[in-house]
Every structure is written in structure tokens, then in C-alpha cells.
The first five atom37 places (N, CA, C, CB, O) and aatype in JSON, in Angstrom:
{
  "aatype": [20, 20, 20, 20, 20, 20, 20, 20, 20, 20, 20, 20, 20, 20, 20, 20, 20, 20, 20, 20, 20, 20, 20, 20, 20, 20, 20, 20, 20, 20, 20, 20, 20, 20, 20, 20, 20, 20, 20, 20, 20, 20, 20, 20, 20, 20, 20, 20, 20, 20, 20, 20, 20, 20, 20, 20, 20, 20, 20, 20, 20, 20, 20, 20, 20, 20, 20, 20, 20, 20, 20, 20, 20, 20, 20, 20, 20, 20, 20, 20, 20, 20, 20],
  "atom_mask": [
    [1, 1, 1, 1, 1],
    [1, 1, 1, 1, 1],
    [1, 1, 1, 1, 1],
    [1, 1, 1, 1, 1],
    [1, 1, 1, 1, 1],
    [1, 1, 1, 1, 1],
    [1, 1, 1, 1, 1],
    [1, 1, 1, 1, 1],
    [1, 1, 1, 1, 1],
    [1, 1, 1, 1, 1],
    [1, 1, 1, 1, 1],
    [1, 1, 1, 1, 1],
    [1, 1, 1, 1, 1],
    [1, 1, 1, 1, 1],
    [1, 1, 1, 1, 1],
    [1, 1, 1, 1, 1],
    [1, 1, 1, 1, 1],
    [1, 1, 1, 1, 1],
    [1, 1, 1, 1, 1],
    [1, 1, 1, 1, 1],
    [1, 1, 1, 1, 1],
    [1, 1, 1, 1, 1],
    [1, 1, 1, 1, 1],
    [1, 1, 1, 1, 1],
    [1, 1, 1, 1, 1],
    [1, 1, 1, 1, 1],
    [1, 1, 1, 1, 1],
    [1, 1, 1, 1, 1],
    [1, 1, 1, 1, 1],
    [1, 1, 1, 1, 1],
    [1, 1, 1, 1, 1],
    [1, 1, 1, 1, 1],
    [1, 1, 1, 1, 1],
    [1, 1, 1, 1, 1],
    [1, 1, 1, 1, 1],
    [1, 1, 1, 1, 1],
    [1, 1, 1, 1, 1],
    [1, 1, 1, 1, 1],
    [1, 1, 1, 1, 1],
    [1, 1, 1, 1, 1],
    [1, 1, 1, 1, 1],
    [1, 1, 1, 1, 1],
    [1, 1, 1, 1, 1],
    [1, 1, 1, 1, 1],
    [1, 1, 1, 1, 1],
    [1, 1, 1, 1, 1],
    [1, 1, 1, 1, 1],
    [1, 1, 1, 1, 1],
    [1, 1, 1, 1, 1],
    [1, 1, 1, 1, 1],
    [1, 1, 1, 1, 1],
    [1, 1, 1, 1, 1],
    [1, 1, 1, 1, 1],
    [1, 1, 1, 1, 1],
    [1, 1, 1, 1, 1],
    [1, 1, 1, 1, 1],
    [1, 1, 1, 1, 1],
    [1, 1, 1, 1, 1],
    [1, 1, 1, 1, 1],
    [1, 1, 1, 1, 1],
    [1, 1, 1, 1, 1],
    [1, 1, 1, 1, 1],
    [1, 1, 1, 1, 1],
    [1, 1, 1, 1, 1],
    [1, 1, 1, 1, 1],
    [1, 1, 1, 1, 1],
    [1, 1, 1, 1, 1],
    [1, 1, 1, 1, 1],
    [1, 1, 1, 1, 1],
    [1, 1, 1, 1, 1],
    [1, 1, 1, 1, 1],
    [1, 1, 1, 1, 1],
    [1, 1, 1, 1, 1],
    [1, 1, 1, 1, 1],
    [1, 1, 1, 1, 1],
    [1, 1, 1, 1, 1],
    [1, 1, 1, 1, 1],
    [1, 1, 1, 1, 1],
    [1, 1, 1, 1, 1],
    [1, 1, 1, 1, 1],
    [1, 1, 1, 1, 1],
    [1, 1, 1, 1, 1],
    [1, 1, 1, 1, 1]
  ],
  "atom_positions": [
    [[56.73, -24.16, 59.67], [55.68, -22.71, 59.61], [54.87, -22.77, 58.6], [56.39, -21.26, 59.39], [54.9, -23.52, 57.61]],
    [[54.06, -21.85, 58.92], [53.02, -22.13, 57.64], [53.62, -20.89, 56.39], [50.97, -21.73, 58.25], [54.22, -19.82, 56.48]],
    [[53.17, -21.62, 55.41], [53.76, -20.76, 54.37], [52.82, -19.13, 54.05], [53.77, -21.83, 52.91], [51.71, -18.76, 54.42]],
    [[53.87, -18.5, 53.2], [53.12, -16.87, 53.27], [52.01, -17.05, 52.61], [53.9, -15.52, 52.55], [52.01, -17.9, 51.72]],
    [[50.93, -16.36, 52.87], [50.02, -16.33, 52.18], [50.02, -15.33, 51.0], [49.12, -16.22, 52.97], [50.51, -14.3, 51.48]],
    [[49.72, -15.11, 49.71], [49.2, -14.02, 48.93], [48.58, -13.04, 49.2], [48.62, -14.29, 48.25], [47.89, -12.79, 50.18]],
    [[48.87, -12.34, 48.16], [47.98, -11.19, 48.41], [45.83, -11.23, 48.2], [48.77, -10.1, 47.21], [44.88, -10.65, 48.73]],
    [[46.04, -12.25, 47.13], [44.58, -12.73, 47.26], [44.05, -13.15, 48.23], [44.28, -13.55, 46.6], [42.88, -12.9, 48.53]],
    [[45.14, -14.16, 49.14], [44.83, -15.2, 50.24], [43.93, -14.31, 50.98], [46.16, -15.84, 51.19], [42.76, -14.59, 51.28]],
    [[44.89, -12.65, 51.39], [44.69, -11.78, 51.9], [43.17, -10.76, 51.9], [45.69, -11.39, 51.54], [42.37, -10.34, 52.74]],
    [[43.35, -10.71, 50.7], [42.01, -10.23, 50.25], [41.01, -11.1, 50.58], [41.92, -10.01, 48.87], [40.0, -10.5, 50.93]],
    [[40.92, -12.05, 50.59], [39.92, -13.3, 50.87], [39.29, -13.5, 51.87], [40.38, -14.37, 50.83], [38.08, -13.67, 52.06]],
    [[40.43, -13.49, 52.76], [40.38, -13.39, 54.39], [39.52, -12.41, 54.81], [41.72, -13.07, 55.07], [38.5, -12.59, 55.47]],
    [[40.13, -10.96, 54.25], [39.6, -10.09, 54.94], [38.24, -9.62, 54.6], [40.39, -9.19, 54.96], [37.46, -9.08, 55.38]],
    [[37.99, -9.93, 53.14], [36.12, -10.07, 52.44], [35.29, -10.91, 53.28], [35.92, -10.93, 50.74], [34.22, -10.63, 53.81]],
    [[36.23, -12.42, 53.33], [35.3, -13.31, 54.32], [35.11, -12.78, 56.23], [36.18, -15.03, 54.24], [34.23, -13.06, 57.05]],
    [[35.83, -12.31, 56.28], [35.52, -11.48, 57.98], [34.33, -10.49, 57.81], [37.05, -10.34, 58.64], [33.32, -10.63, 58.51]],
    [[34.43, -9.51, 56.91], [33.86, -8.67, 57.05], [31.88, -9.07, 56.72], [34.73, -7.72, 56.21], [30.94, -8.6, 57.36]],
    [[31.82, -10.06, 55.52], [30.9, -10.68, 55.27], [30.22, -11.28, 56.67], [31.35, -11.56, 54.29], [29.02, -11.32, 56.97]],
    [[31.33, -11.73, 57.4], [30.89, -12.68, 58.88], [30.23, -10.76, 59.88], [33.21, -13.94, 60.03], [29.67, -10.72, 60.97]],
    [[30.53, -9.71, 59.11], [30.03, -9.42, 60.48], [28.98, -8.07, 59.97], [31.47, -9.0, 61.75], [28.79, -6.91, 60.36]],
    [[28.41, -9.04, 58.76], [27.57, -9.16, 58.39], [26.92, -7.78, 56.99], [27.05, -9.43, 59.64], [25.84, -7.43, 56.51]],
    [[28.68, -7.34, 56.83], [28.8, -6.07, 55.61], [29.12, -7.04, 54.1], [30.5, -4.71, 56.04], [29.91, -7.97, 53.94]],
    [[28.27, -6.46, 53.21], [28.33, -7.07, 51.62], [29.16, -5.9, 50.67], [26.49, -7.32, 50.88], [28.72, -4.75, 50.58]],
    [[29.91, -6.17, 50.26], [30.31, -5.95, 48.83], [29.77, -4.91, 47.58], [30.12, -7.14, 48.37], [29.3, -5.3, 46.51]],
    [[29.91, -3.77, 47.92], [29.22, -2.97, 46.75], [30.54, -2.74, 45.49], [28.54, -1.24, 47.48], [31.68, -3.18, 45.55]],
    [[29.9, -1.89, 44.34], [30.5, -1.09, 43.59], [29.93, 0.62, 43.23], [30.56, -1.93, 42.48], [28.99, 0.81, 42.46]],
    [[30.5, 1.5, 43.78], [30.1, 2.86, 43.66], [30.73, 3.68, 42.75], [30.2, 3.43, 44.77], [31.8, 4.24, 42.98]],
    [[29.93, 3.79, 41.43], [30.63, 4.69, 40.39], [30.09, 5.99, 40.88], [30.27, 4.37, 38.72], [28.97, 6.26, 41.32]],
    [[31.49, 6.98, 40.64], [31.2, 8.69, 41.05], [31.69, 9.08, 39.56], [32.35, 9.58, 42.64], [32.17, 8.28, 38.75]],
    [[31.46, 10.55, 39.34], [31.93, 11.59, 39.02], [33.62, 11.21, 38.73], [31.53, 12.61, 40.13], [34.28, 11.0, 39.75]],
    [[34.29, 11.11, 37.48], [35.82, 11.35, 37.2], [35.85, 13.1, 37.4], [36.37, 10.73, 35.37], [35.49, 13.92, 36.55]],
    [[36.45, 13.44, 38.9], [36.78, 14.65, 39.12], [37.95, 15.13, 38.21], [37.04, 14.75, 40.45], [38.33, 16.25, 38.55]],
    [[38.66, 14.57, 37.1], [39.28, 14.84, 36.18], [39.13, 14.9, 34.95], [39.88, 14.45, 36.28], [40.03, 15.04, 34.13]],
    [[37.87, 14.77, 34.72], [37.36, 15.03, 33.26], [37.19, 16.29, 33.05], [36.13, 14.42, 32.91], [36.91, 17.07, 33.95]],
    [[37.34, 16.66, 31.72], [37.07, 17.42, 31.03], [35.6, 18.27, 31.33], [37.24, 16.76, 29.97], [34.49, 17.82, 31.04]],
    [[35.84, 19.4, 31.87], [34.2, 19.99, 32.05], [33.69, 19.77, 33.67], [32.96, 18.94, 30.89], [32.85, 20.54, 34.14]],
    [[34.03, 19.13, 34.16], [34.17, 18.51, 35.49], [33.47, 19.78, 36.02], [35.81, 18.06, 36.11], [32.28, 20.08, 35.99]],
    [[34.89, 20.67, 36.68], [35.02, 22.27, 37.44], [33.8, 22.53, 36.3], [36.94, 23.48, 37.33], [33.04, 21.62, 36.63]],
    [[33.13, 23.21, 35.15], [32.82, 23.97, 34.6], [31.08, 23.05, 35.04], [33.67, 24.25, 33.1], [30.05, 23.73, 35.04]],
    [[31.04, 22.08, 35.26], [30.07, 21.31, 35.39], [29.43, 21.97, 37.13], [30.71, 19.58, 35.2], [28.26, 22.28, 37.36]],
    [[30.45, 22.03, 38.01], [30.57, 21.9, 39.1], [29.98, 23.78, 39.32], [32.16, 21.19, 39.52], [29.06, 24.12, 40.05]],
    [[30.41, 24.24, 38.88], [30.04, 25.5, 39.01], [29.01, 26.26, 38.54], [30.79, 25.99, 38.75], [28.71, 27.38, 38.95]],
    [[28.16, 25.31, 37.15], [26.99, 25.68, 36.98], [26.08, 25.32, 38.05], [26.63, 25.27, 35.85], [25.25, 26.06, 38.59]],
    [[26.34, 23.91, 38.32], [25.14, 23.31, 39.33], [25.24, 24.25, 40.67], [25.43, 21.47, 39.79], [24.17, 24.23, 41.3]],
    [[26.48, 25.23, 41.4], [26.52, 26.25, 42.06], [25.7, 27.27, 42.09], [27.38, 26.59, 41.92], [25.02, 27.76, 42.99]],
    [[25.87, 27.57, 40.81], [25.02, 28.85, 40.72], [24.16, 28.19, 40.69], [25.06, 29.89, 39.73], [23.99, 28.3, 41.9]],
    [[23.33, 27.52, 40.38], [22.04, 27.25, 39.86], [21.62, 26.97, 41.43], [21.87, 25.94, 38.59], [20.43, 26.71, 41.62]],
    [[22.17, 27.0, 42.12], [21.58, 26.12, 43.96], [21.78, 27.85, 44.56], [23.31, 24.26, 45.16], [20.99, 28.11, 45.47]],
    [[22.31, 28.49, 44.33], [22.63, 29.74, 44.57], [21.68, 30.41, 44.47], [23.48, 30.19, 43.96], [20.88, 30.73, 45.35]],
    [[21.7, 30.68, 43.38], [20.06, 31.25, 42.77], [18.81, 30.7, 43.25], [19.84, 30.97, 41.23], [17.92, 31.5, 43.51]],
    [[18.53, 29.17, 43.44], [17.58, 28.78, 44.06], [17.28, 29.26, 45.35], [17.67, 27.69, 44.05], [16.13, 29.6, 45.64]],
    [[18.83, 29.36, 46.71], [18.54, 29.75, 47.81], [18.24, 31.67, 47.86], [19.77, 29.12, 48.66], [17.69, 32.29, 48.77]],
    [[18.55, 31.97, 47.16], [18.14, 33.2, 47.17], [16.9, 33.66, 46.64], [18.96, 33.77, 46.68], [16.41, 34.56, 47.33]],
    [[16.27, 33.37, 45.71], [15.06, 33.58, 45.83], [13.79, 32.68, 46.44], [14.92, 33.86, 44.78], [12.62, 33.0, 46.2]],
    [[14.08, 31.76, 47.08], [13.29, 31.1, 48.25], [13.75, 31.18, 49.43], [13.1, 29.83, 48.13], [14.78, 30.78, 49.97]],
    [[12.61, 31.88, 49.86], [12.87, 32.07, 51.81], [12.88, 30.62, 52.41], [11.3, 33.03, 52.8], [13.65, 30.25, 53.29]],
    [[11.79, 29.76, 51.73], [11.64, 28.02, 52.46], [12.83, 27.41, 52.52], [10.71, 26.85, 51.59], [13.04, 26.67, 53.48]],
    [[13.85, 27.61, 51.49], [14.73, 26.76, 51.39], [15.51, 27.46, 52.22], [15.17, 26.36, 50.14], [16.57, 27.19, 51.66]],
    [[15.84, 28.15, 53.11], [17.02, 28.68, 54.24], [15.94, 28.29, 54.78], [17.85, 30.28, 54.53], [16.33, 29.46, 54.8]],
    [[14.81, 27.83, 55.33], [14.32, 27.75, 56.43], [14.11, 25.92, 56.65], [13.0, 28.77, 56.42], [14.0, 25.2, 57.64]],
    [[14.13, 25.74, 55.52], [14.6, 23.81, 55.11], [15.72, 23.38, 56.05], [15.43, 23.47, 53.23], [15.85, 22.54, 56.94]],
    [[16.71, 24.65, 55.29], [17.88, 24.75, 55.62], [18.46, 24.28, 57.25], [18.05, 26.06, 55.29], [19.27, 23.53, 57.8]],
    [[17.45, 25.24, 57.55], [17.74, 25.55, 59.17], [16.86, 24.81, 59.95], [17.54, 27.09, 59.64], [17.02, 25.0, 61.15]],
    [[16.04, 24.07, 59.68], [15.33, 22.69, 60.57], [16.13, 21.45, 60.15], [13.51, 22.33, 60.15], [16.32, 20.59, 61.0]],
    [[16.48, 21.33, 59.28], [17.39, 20.12, 58.78], [18.46, 20.14, 59.38], [17.75, 20.05, 57.41], [18.81, 19.02, 59.74]],
    [[19.43, 21.29, 59.77], [20.93, 21.62, 60.7], [20.38, 21.04, 62.33], [21.46, 23.85, 60.74], [20.85, 20.19, 63.09]],
    [[19.29, 21.84, 62.43], [18.94, 21.58, 63.92], [18.21, 20.43, 64.48], [18.21, 22.58, 64.34], [17.95, 20.16, 65.65]],
    [[17.97, 19.83, 63.45], [17.46, 18.07, 63.59], [18.74, 17.17, 63.56], [16.37, 17.46, 62.12], [18.69, 15.99, 63.92]],
    [[19.83, 17.73, 63.14], [21.23, 16.73, 62.52], [21.41, 16.87, 64.18], [22.86, 17.5, 61.05], [21.28, 15.93, 64.97]],
    [[21.76, 18.35, 64.53], [22.38, 18.41, 66.03], [21.79, 17.59, 66.91], [22.31, 19.73, 66.69], [22.32, 16.81, 67.69]],
    [[20.17, 17.91, 66.63], [19.91, 16.92, 68.05], [20.02, 15.67, 67.9], [18.58, 16.96, 68.7], [20.13, 15.07, 68.96]],
    [[20.05, 14.81, 66.64], [20.43, 13.34, 66.66], [21.97, 13.74, 67.12], [20.21, 12.36, 65.01], [22.29, 12.99, 68.05]],
    [[22.72, 14.38, 66.9], [23.97, 14.13, 67.28], [24.24, 14.3, 68.92], [24.82, 15.02, 66.45], [24.77, 13.51, 69.7]],
    [[23.82, 15.29, 69.09], [23.41, 15.5, 70.76], [22.85, 14.56, 71.6], [22.47, 16.47, 70.96], [22.82, 14.72, 72.82]],
    [[22.35, 13.47, 70.94], [21.33, 11.85, 71.7], [22.38, 11.33, 71.29], [19.56, 10.98, 71.05], [22.72, 10.78, 72.34]],
    [[23.37, 11.01, 70.38], [24.1, 9.94, 70.2], [25.45, 10.28, 71.14], [24.33, 9.69, 68.6], [25.98, 9.39, 71.81]],
    [[25.89, 11.49, 71.13], [26.91, 12.1, 72.16], [26.1, 11.76, 73.42], [27.27, 13.88, 71.99], [26.83, 11.03, 74.08]],
    [[25.17, 11.9, 73.93], [24.7, 11.86, 75.3], [24.45, 10.49, 75.72], [23.48, 12.68, 75.49], [24.18, 10.3, 76.9]],
    [[24.48, 9.43, 74.86], [24.29, 7.99, 74.8], [25.88, 7.47, 75.23], [23.7, 7.46, 73.15], [26.2, 6.9, 76.27]],
    [[26.68, 7.84, 74.18], [27.98, 7.42, 74.81], [28.87, 8.1, 75.76], [28.71, 7.2, 73.93], [30.01, 7.69, 75.98]],
    [[28.22, 9.4, 76.45], [28.82, 9.73, 77.93], [28.01, 8.86, 78.96], [28.64, 11.46, 78.37], [28.39, 8.89, 80.13]],
    [[26.92, 8.08, 78.61], [26.28, 7.01, 79.52], [26.74, 6.21, 80.34], [25.76, 6.28, 79.0], [25.99, 5.44, 80.94]]
  ]
}
């Protein structure tokens, strides 16, 4: 019977398998949602985006065009899976 693997060995095996699939590990840093002031900064940025949206008619046109483009690509992907 084989000796039980350690956690480190299981992680190494999993990472090797992912690398064999052509993937590579990366580290991503994201804002800490628990940090003081995070919610206030979110509200500030949301207010700026809302003000821009209300004052720039081209922004809503851009948003609609982007949504239509995404929907078109999703429809094409779904059609490809159905064939």
C-alpha cells in the first residue's frame, strides 16, 4: 500500500496537472472589502458613474451597443454548442 500523501504533495500534484493543461499560476491583489472606508469609496465612485451616465447620452448608447455585442457573442457560442 502506498504511503499517504501530504497536503503539500497533493498541492504539487494538482499544480503540475494544471500546468500540463497549459495553465500557469498568478497572484491577484484585490481591494479589501473589510477595510475602513471601502463602502464610502464604493458609494463615491458609484455616484460619479451615475452622474456621468445622466449627463452623457453617448454613454447609454455605448452601454446598449456593448450589451448587444455581448448578447450576439453569447448567442453564437450557444449555437455552436447546440450543433
